C-alpha positions as MATLAB code, in Angstrom:
seq = 'MNTLKDRAWLGLDARVAEESWAQTCAGLGAVAWAAIAVLARVGMAPMGAIELIFLFAPLVIVPLGMELGRVMGAAGRMGKAAQRLQPVAAGLAVFALWLPPGRLAGVLAGGWMLVCGLMGFSGVVTYFSARTSDPAPASEILTSGNLGQKWGSPFRDGLRFSIFRFALAIAKIDLAVGGGWFVASRLGMRPMGIQEPIGLLTAVHFHFAGFATAMIAVAALRFSEQRAHSRWLAWIVSLVVIMPFVVAAGFVTSSLLKTLAGVLFSVSVAVLAIYVRSWGRQAENAAARILLQVAPACVFAGMVLSAAYAIADFRGSDVLPIPQMARTHGVLNAVGFCMCGLLGSLIQLNSTPQ';
ca = [
     -34.520 -113.918 -123.191;
     -33.265 -113.060 -119.729;
     -30.975 -110.456 -121.258;
     -33.925 -108.794 -122.964;
     -35.895 -108.817 -119.731;
     -32.938 -107.355 -117.858;
     -32.643 -104.558 -120.418;
     -36.360 -103.847 -120.167;
     -36.176 -103.624 -116.379;
     -33.124 -101.387 -116.604;
     -34.957  -99.109 -119.006;
     -37.970  -98.972 -116.700;
     -35.764  -98.223 -113.697;
     -34.052  -95.426 -115.640;
     -37.409  -93.843 -116.551;
     -38.610  -94.060 -112.956;
     -35.382  -92.437 -111.762;
     -35.752  -89.635 -114.323;
     -39.374  -89.021 -113.287;
     -38.368  -88.956 -109.634;
     -35.557  -86.500 -110.389;
     -37.908  -84.146 -112.232;
     -40.551  -84.300 -109.487;
     -37.942  -83.625 -106.808;
     -36.430  -80.678 -108.695;
     -39.797  -79.037 -109.382;
     -41.071  -79.700 -105.846;
     -37.987  -78.335 -104.106;
     -37.947  -75.437 -106.559;
     -41.520  -74.531 -105.615;
     -40.621  -74.611 -101.905;
     -37.535  -72.455 -102.522;
     -39.540  -69.970 -104.584;
     -42.213  -69.674 -101.890;
     -39.540  -69.020  -99.258;
     -37.912  -66.329 -101.407;
     -41.312  -64.718 -102.038;
     -41.933  -64.533  -98.278;
     -38.489  -63.028  -97.698;
     -39.147  -60.466 -100.423;
     -42.496  -59.604  -98.881;
     -40.955  -58.838  -95.483;
     -38.101  -56.882  -97.047;
     -35.343  -59.461  -96.480;
     -34.829  -60.287 -100.157;
     -34.051  -57.480 -102.643;
     -36.587  -58.608 -105.233;
     -39.764  -57.199 -106.704;
     -42.653  -58.787 -108.562;
     -40.799  -59.063 -111.871;
     -37.760  -60.768 -110.301;
     -40.006  -63.241 -108.465;
     -41.947  -64.047 -111.625;
     -38.695  -64.711 -113.465;
     -37.376  -67.005 -110.700;
     -40.509  -69.108 -110.955;
     -39.235  -70.228 -114.374;
     -35.830  -71.778 -113.492;
     -37.130  -73.129 -110.168;
     -40.471  -74.637 -111.257;
     -41.554  -74.098 -114.868;
     -38.422  -75.178 -116.719;
     -37.962  -78.491 -114.846;
     -41.614  -79.332 -115.584;
     -41.167  -78.395 -119.245;
     -37.951  -80.396 -119.522;
     -39.671  -83.467 -118.094;
     -42.631  -83.019 -120.436;
     -40.218  -82.959 -123.369;
     -38.513  -86.117 -122.101;
     -41.843  -87.915 -121.715;
     -42.739  -86.981 -125.294;
     -39.436  -88.479 -126.426;
     -37.626  -85.276 -127.330;
     -34.908  -84.871 -124.725;
     -31.710  -86.024 -126.428;
     -28.323  -86.223 -124.738;
     -27.894  -82.477 -124.376;
     -31.427  -82.098 -123.087;
     -30.801  -84.751 -120.443;
     -27.545  -83.051 -119.480;
     -29.405  -79.754 -119.112;
     -32.009  -81.495 -116.955;
     -29.280  -82.727 -114.611;
     -27.634  -79.313 -114.392;
     -30.899  -77.419 -113.918;
     -31.035  -77.408 -110.065;
     -27.523  -75.977 -109.709;
     -28.083  -73.445 -112.474;
     -31.412  -72.389 -110.932;
     -29.615  -71.781 -107.630;
     -27.093  -69.588 -109.423;
     -29.976  -67.657 -110.992;
     -31.335  -66.953 -107.501;
     -27.984  -65.527 -106.367;
     -27.665  -63.553 -109.604;
     -30.959  -61.780 -108.871;
     -30.081  -61.323 -105.207;
     -27.032  -59.244 -106.182;
     -27.164  -55.826 -107.843;
     -26.461  -55.794 -111.599;
     -22.766  -56.134 -112.370;
     -20.033  -58.513 -113.398;
     -20.534  -61.052 -110.585;
     -24.294  -61.159 -111.089;
     -23.731  -61.637 -114.812;
     -21.273  -64.499 -114.249;
     -23.744  -66.264 -111.944;
     -26.534  -65.746 -114.470;
     -24.249  -67.375 -117.028;
     -24.791  -70.691 -115.232;
     -28.492  -70.518 -116.084;
     -27.703  -69.386 -119.631;
     -25.548  -72.517 -120.039;
     -28.530  -74.764 -119.278;
     -30.748  -72.714 -121.591;
     -28.088  -72.875 -124.306;
     -27.855  -76.661 -124.021;
     -31.609  -76.876 -124.445;
     -31.567  -74.556 -127.445;
     -28.739  -76.434 -129.131;
     -30.512  -79.719 -128.422;
     -33.629  -78.414 -130.165;
     -31.713  -77.324 -133.270;
     -29.743  -80.580 -133.518;
     -32.812  -82.764 -133.055;
     -34.849  -80.799 -135.595;
     -32.266  -80.819 -138.372;
     -31.217  -84.408 -137.669;
     -34.818  -85.491 -138.099;
     -35.215  -83.469 -141.304;
     -32.108  -84.930 -142.938;
     -32.834  -88.527 -141.922;
     -35.107  -91.155 -143.379;
     -38.470  -91.679 -141.636;
     -37.167  -94.606 -139.564;
     -34.094  -92.827 -138.158;
     -36.217  -89.727 -137.614;
     -38.538  -91.712 -135.400;
     -35.559  -93.092 -133.496;
     -34.356  -89.573 -132.728;
     -37.654  -88.804 -131.014;
     -38.078  -92.047 -129.063;
     -35.886  -91.479 -126.029;
     -39.055  -91.264 -123.928;
     -42.073  -93.529 -123.805;
     -44.369  -91.954 -126.375;
     -42.470  -91.414 -129.609;
     -42.276  -95.086 -130.542;
     -46.083  -95.299 -130.393;
     -46.782  -92.752 -133.105;
     -48.201  -94.091 -136.301;
     -46.634  -93.236 -139.627;
     -49.450  -90.815 -140.643;
     -48.464  -88.538 -137.763;
     -44.734  -89.098 -138.167;
     -44.742  -88.297 -141.870;
     -47.531  -85.723 -141.923;
     -47.996  -82.030 -141.360;
     -48.729  -82.311 -137.654;
     -45.516  -84.204 -137.005;
     -43.530  -81.551 -138.889;
     -45.129  -78.805 -136.814;
     -44.709  -80.871 -133.643;
     -40.980  -81.199 -134.346;
     -40.699  -77.520 -135.284;
     -42.569  -76.364 -132.167;
     -40.353  -78.457 -129.889;
     -37.246  -76.927 -131.444;
     -38.613  -73.385 -131.129;
     -39.600  -73.994 -127.490;
     -36.011  -74.906 -126.648;
     -34.640  -71.975 -128.645;
     -36.946  -69.713 -126.611;
     -35.060  -70.832 -123.505;
     -31.706  -69.985 -125.079;
     -32.935  -66.501 -126.035;
     -34.421  -65.971 -122.572;
     -31.193  -67.078 -120.916;
     -29.217  -64.593 -122.994;
     -31.504  -61.719 -121.995;
     -31.213  -62.756 -118.349;
     -27.423  -62.469 -118.498;
     -27.646  -59.105 -120.260;
     -30.021  -57.861 -117.560;
     -27.770  -58.968 -114.697;
     -24.679  -57.494 -116.334;
     -26.493  -54.177 -116.570;
     -26.277  -54.157 -120.346;
     -28.737  -52.198 -122.494;
     -28.994  -54.071 -125.820;
     -30.507  -51.881 -128.537;
     -30.995  -49.192 -125.906;
     -33.578  -51.245 -124.002;
     -33.804  -50.147 -120.364;
     -34.773  -52.145 -117.310;
     -37.138  -53.643 -116.417;
     -37.807  -54.362 -120.116;
     -34.601  -56.418 -120.375;
     -35.601  -58.745 -117.546;
     -39.197  -58.794 -118.797;
     -37.909  -59.999 -122.151;
     -36.258  -62.925 -120.352;
     -39.574  -63.572 -118.577;
     -41.390  -63.386 -121.921;
     -39.269  -66.076 -123.585;
     -39.394  -68.403 -120.578;
     -43.168  -68.288 -120.132;
     -44.881  -67.040 -123.315;
     -42.186  -68.815 -125.326;
     -40.940  -72.055 -123.781;
     -43.753  -73.002 -121.394;
     -46.637  -72.097 -123.708;
     -45.013  -73.880 -126.641;
     -44.535  -77.048 -124.575;
     -48.218  -77.018 -123.574;
     -49.149  -76.522 -127.235;
     -46.963  -79.455 -128.272;
     -48.569  -81.692 -125.637;
     -52.029  -80.683 -126.898;
     -50.961  -81.522 -130.448;
     -49.756  -84.911 -129.251;
     -53.145  -85.546 -127.641;
     -54.973  -84.469 -130.806;
     -53.099  -87.149 -132.753;
     -54.059  -89.813 -130.226;
     -57.722  -88.900 -130.779;
     -57.311  -88.379 -134.554;
     -59.108  -85.032 -134.675;
     -58.623  -81.239 -134.726;
     -56.302  -80.894 -137.710;
     -56.627  -77.113 -137.399;
     -54.717  -77.307 -134.126;
     -51.421  -77.641 -135.993;
     -51.829  -74.139 -137.412;
     -52.745  -72.702 -134.009;
     -49.613  -74.299 -132.543;
     -47.564  -72.666 -135.301;
     -48.898  -69.232 -134.341;
     -48.363  -69.894 -130.630;
     -44.672  -70.709 -131.101;
     -43.878  -67.988 -133.653;
     -45.712  -64.979 -132.221;
     -43.538  -64.487 -129.085;
     -40.643  -63.604 -131.411;
     -42.848  -61.164 -133.336;
     -44.015  -59.547 -130.091;
     -40.392  -59.155 -128.967;
     -39.454  -57.665 -132.349;
     -42.273  -55.156 -131.980;
     -40.719  -53.794 -128.790;
     -37.660  -52.602 -130.710;
     -39.157  -51.804 -134.120;
     -42.777  -50.684 -134.061;
     -45.492  -50.004 -131.500;
     -48.098  -51.005 -134.068;
     -46.360  -54.341 -134.716;
     -46.086  -54.939 -130.971;
     -49.788  -54.228 -130.506;
     -50.985  -56.353 -133.409;
     -48.646  -59.221 -132.524;
     -49.703  -59.072 -128.872;
     -53.379  -59.274 -129.778;
     -52.813  -62.082 -132.300;
     -50.725  -64.023 -129.788;
     -53.425  -63.611 -127.146;
     -56.093  -64.859 -129.559;
     -54.023  -67.884 -130.629;
     -53.327  -68.815 -126.996;
     -57.044  -68.410 -126.242;
     -57.915  -70.868 -129.016;
     -55.265  -73.243 -127.670;
     -56.815  -72.856 -124.208;
     -60.224  -73.891 -125.547;
     -58.659  -77.072 -126.885;
     -56.747  -77.689 -123.628;
     -60.041  -77.395 -121.732;
     -61.578  -79.980 -124.057;
     -58.557  -82.198 -123.488;
     -58.913  -81.730 -119.749;
     -62.558  -82.777 -119.793;
     -61.530  -86.042 -121.461;
     -58.529  -86.717 -119.202;
     -58.524  -90.088 -117.474;
     -56.587  -88.833 -114.456;
     -58.594  -86.728 -111.975;
     -55.689  -84.410 -111.093;
     -54.907  -83.824 -114.775;
     -58.597  -83.172 -115.442;
     -58.659  -80.395 -112.833;
     -55.329  -78.838 -113.820;
     -56.130  -78.833 -117.541;
     -59.362  -76.945 -116.856;
     -57.863  -74.469 -114.385;
     -55.148  -73.490 -116.883;
     -57.540  -72.288 -119.638;
     -59.585  -70.278 -117.125;
     -56.431  -68.386 -116.161;
     -55.653  -67.807 -119.836;
     -58.892  -65.948 -120.450;
     -58.455  -63.782 -117.378;
     -54.872  -63.023 -118.378;
     -55.826  -62.474 -122.010;
     -58.151  -59.621 -121.057;
     -55.324  -57.921 -119.142;
     -52.807  -58.585 -121.927;
     -55.025  -57.139 -124.645;
     -55.899  -54.150 -122.451;
     -52.210  -53.486 -121.788;
     -51.335  -53.723 -125.484;
     -54.045  -51.226 -126.424;
     -53.231  -48.881 -123.523;
     -49.532  -48.973 -124.369;
     -50.243  -48.167 -128.020;
     -52.362  -45.183 -126.968;
     -49.678  -43.995 -124.531;
     -51.825  -44.574 -121.444;
     -50.350  -45.666 -118.109;
     -53.582  -47.155 -116.759;
     -51.857  -50.557 -116.559;
     -48.227  -49.965 -115.498;
     -45.681  -52.766 -115.843;
     -45.399  -53.548 -112.093;
     -49.192  -53.970 -111.900;
     -49.156  -56.255 -114.951;
     -46.424  -58.360 -113.316;
     -48.516  -58.828 -110.181;
     -51.716  -59.713 -112.058;
     -51.132  -60.985 -115.575;
     -47.720  -62.352 -114.595;
     -49.083  -64.498 -111.776;
     -52.071  -65.689 -113.825;
     -49.787  -66.701 -116.675;
     -46.915  -68.187 -114.661;
     -48.804  -70.081 -111.970;
     -52.300  -70.414 -113.415;
     -51.608  -71.287 -117.027;
     -47.975  -72.394 -117.344;
     -47.593  -74.411 -114.147;
     -51.075  -75.950 -114.232;
     -50.857  -76.584 -117.975;
     -47.417  -78.223 -117.847;
     -48.209  -80.282 -114.751;
     -51.596  -81.377 -116.091;
     -50.078  -82.327 -119.462;
     -47.315  -84.273 -117.753;
     -49.678  -86.188 -115.481;
     -52.085  -86.975 -118.317;
     -49.438  -88.147 -120.791;
     -47.802  -90.297 -118.120;
     -51.113  -91.900 -117.165;
     -52.447  -92.454 -120.695;
     -52.127  -96.094 -121.816;
     -49.718  -96.281 -124.715;
];
């Protein structure tokens, strides 16, 4: 009996340590990002709006998303390793953007790509391991946190669990793709003839529209199962996690595809935001309640800009240039939706009685 109690206390201590690590990384990352933004504003850091938006991902957004995945029981060994390496890799990403594009900047960016690659590989391994296992082992794969073991078999064996598992895997793959584009950008490469700043913007796209948005969608799906409602949400989550790849494909294949995919992605995120707002209104924790209602408001403001940009770009108009979109839509999406949504989801899931 004492042995069981000792193991339980050790497990609790480990979870507390992991939560503390994630909070420290995200908090220090936010302070570092603010300092860099000030330096850039006064001309002491060679970074523009797009570079600052990107840095917000490795310094703040990704550690929050990693911790949200761990809390939902989907970290795995490689995911936990990536979480430990994240602060160092984020620091390397800062130096990579501080330097002009070239070999050294690309090597430094490779440190961040390593963390992203670990996350992507973790998502693939976890997804296919769960698919090829029996229901019991599949549940064990997704119970490294404190929520997975509480799911009932209808969710575990049903459509929503399949989409939940798929969305988690895609979210992590988004990071791997974004990390690869970041390295290409810092090396000065031009894959498929894509010029800067589109290369770096593609990295931004997969970190925020891909990874962060997918993690918020997964958390909303988890909440919907706890309340046993909104079965349609599973299909919205599917669109949210798939459409960033279609949007990216449109940039290199077809302006029409890019426009249609951009509008459809905006609409699917807007529907997700409506559900997140409903979730926020029911949140037990006051901080989570505020954050989960601020995030959807930012979505709708950003959605108007995103749809306007897609239409203007299709018509060949420069009424909304990329730098202006980075300063408006980029900030609304990165800080307003992604940070508030991830932080609110994390607080709420941690405070919900299981």
